[in-house]
C-alpha positions in Angstrom: 0.0 0.0 0.0 1.2 3.5 -0.7 -0.2 6.9 0.4 0.6 10.2 -1.2 0.7 13.2 1.2 0.5 16.7 -0.1 1.6 19.5 2.3 1.9 23.1 1.7 5.3 24.7 1.4 7.5 26.7 -0.9 10.6 24.5 -1.0 12.2 21.3 0.4 13.0 20.6 3.1 9.7 21.7 4.6 9.1 21.4 8.3 5.4 20.6 7.5 6.5 17.8 5.2 8.8 16.3 7.8 6.4 16.8 10.7 3.3 15.4 9.0 5.2 12.4 7.5 6.5 11.7 11.0 3.0 11.7 12.5 1.7 9.5 9.6 4.5 7.0 10.0 3.5 6.5 13.6 0.0 5.4 12.6 0.7 3.4 9.5 2.2 -0.1 9.2 5.9 0.0 8.2 5.0 -1.7 5.0 2.9 1.3 3.9 4.8 3.6 1.6 4.5 7.3 2.1 5.4 9.7 -0.7 5.3 13.4 0.1 5.0 16.3 -2.2 5.0 20.0 -1.5 2.7 22.4 -3.2 2.3 26.2 -2.5 -0.6 27.1 -0.3 -2.3 29.1 -2.9 -2.3 26.2 -5.3 -3.8 23.6 -2.8 -7.3 24.9 -3.6 -6.7 25.3 -7.3 -8.1 22.1 -8.8 -6.1 22.5 -12.0 -2.8 22.9 -10.2 -3.4 19.9 -7.9 -4.7 17.8 -10.7 -1.7 18.6 -12.8 0.7 17.6 -10.0 -1.3 14.4 -9.4 -1.6 13.3 -13.0 1.8 14.4 -14.3 4.0 13.7 -11.3 2.7 11.6 -8.5 0.4 9.1 -10.0 2.6 8.6 -13.1 5.5 7.6 -10.8 3.3 5.9 -8.2 0.4 4.2 -9.9 0.1 1.9 -6.9 -1.0 4.8 -4.7 -4.2 3.9 -2.9 -5.1 7.3 -1.6 -4.0 10.9 -1.6 -4.2 13.0 1.6 -3.8 16.8 1.1 -3.1 18.8 4.2 -3.9 22.5 4.2 -3.4 24.9 7.1 -6.6 26.7 8.0 -5.0 29.8 9.5 -8.4 30.5 11.1 -10.1 30.7 7.7 -13.7 29.6 8.4 -14.8 28.8 4.9 -11.9 26.6 4.0 -13.8 23.3 4.6 -16.4 24.2 2.0 -13.7 25.0 -0.5 -11.8 21.8 0.1 -14.8 19.6 -0.2 -15.6 20.9 -3.7 -12.1 20.4 -5.0 -11.8 17.0 -3.3 -15.0 15.7 -5.0 -14.0 17.1 -8.4 -10.5 15.6 -8.3 -11.8 12.2 -7.3 -14.0 12.1 -10.4 -11.0 12.9 -12.5 -8.4 10.5 -11.2 -10.5 7.8 -9.5 -8.2 7.5 -6.5 -9.6 8.5 -3.1 -8.5 12.0 -2.3 -9.0 13.6 1.1 -8.4 17.2 2.1 -7.5 17.5 5.8 -7.8 21.0 7.2 -5.0 21.5 9.7 -6.5 23.7 12.3 -4.8 26.2 12.4 -1.3 25.1 11.4 0.7 22.0 12.1 1.9 23.5 15.3 -1.7 23.2 16.6 -1.4 19.5 16.1 1.9 19.4 18.0 0.4 21.3 20.9 -2.2 18.5 21.2 0.5 16.5 23.1 1.7 18.9 25.7 4.2 16.3 27.1 6.0 16.0 23.7 6.4 19.8 23.7 7.7 19.8 27.2 10.1 17.0 26.4 11.7 19.1 23.6 11.6 22.4 25.6 13.0 20.6 28.7 11.1 19.0 31.6 12.7 21.5 34.0 11.2 24.4 32.1 8.2 25.9 33.9 5.8 26.0 31.0 2.0 26.2 31.2 0.3 25.0 28.1 -3.5 25.2 28.3 -5.5 22.5 26.5 -7.1 25.2 24.3 -3.6 25.9 22.8 -4.2 23.4 20.1 -7.0 25.6 18.7 -5.0 28.9 18.9 -5.1 30.9 15.6 -1.3 31.4 15.8 0.0 28.2 17.3 3.5 28.9 15.9 3.6 32.1 17.9 2.4 30.2 20.9 5.2 27.7 20.6 7.7 30.6 20.2 6.4 32.0 23.5 6.7 28.6 25.2 10.3 28.2 24.0 11.2 31.8 24.9 9.9 31.3 28.5 12.3 28.3 28.7 15.2 30.5 27.4 15.2 28.7 24.0 14.6 29.7 20.4 11.8 27.9 18.6 12.9 27.1 15.0 10.0 25.4 13.3 12.1 23.5 10.7 14.1 21.9 13.5 11.7 21.7 16.4 8.4 20.7 14.7 9.8 17.3 13.5 11.4 16.7 16.9 8.2 17.3 18.7 6.4 15.0 16.2 8.9 12.3 17.0 8.1 12.5 20.7 4.4 12.8 20.1 1.9 10.2 21.4 -0.5 10.4 18.4 -3.2 8.4 20.1 -3.2 10.9 23.0 -3.0 13.9 20.7 -6.0 12.9 18.6 -8.2 13.1 21.7 -7.2 16.8 22.0 -7.5 17.9 18.3 -10.3 17.0 15.9 -8.4 17.9 12.7 -5.5 15.6 13.8 -8.1 12.9 14.5 -9.6 13.3 11.1 -6.1 13.1 9.5 -5.4 9.8 11.3 -8.8 8.5 10.4 -8.2 9.2 6.7 -4.7 7.7 6.8 -5.8 4.4 8.3 -9.3 4.2 6.7 -9.1 1.6 4.0 
């Protein structure tokens, strides 16, 4: 089995790509292949751009792909779910491979904040950090992580720290604290 993951970004390596792939790897059997692709945020909702990447790049090289999961950061945009559903349905009709858009509320850092212990592990257990359960829904979770690291006298560098937090993350615990992460995991493991 092979899954294609699209994440937003402008170039490789992308912290989103590494982080989301790390989370996915924790929930999928080792025998499941995971191919990742980066596509600019503005293009994730443009059906023609996504279709072109799927048809001319991904599915040509990986015809054995059983599903495509496209992760898009919400950045507190309320209407994004409606937009993704329309593109998802249209793309499925064109390529006949299951496609799922997962709206990452509000950015991948929100998913990471769903496991407070993983964040504390990277920041340092001795650091006196208070992370409220609502942090996972914060509109600016990256800024919140910067503040948490700053209080521990550390710099938060997302390209370095996001994948490290994801490596420590207990995904089963985190899905109970974040609905969009739970949806992502559901779509990954759903046959």
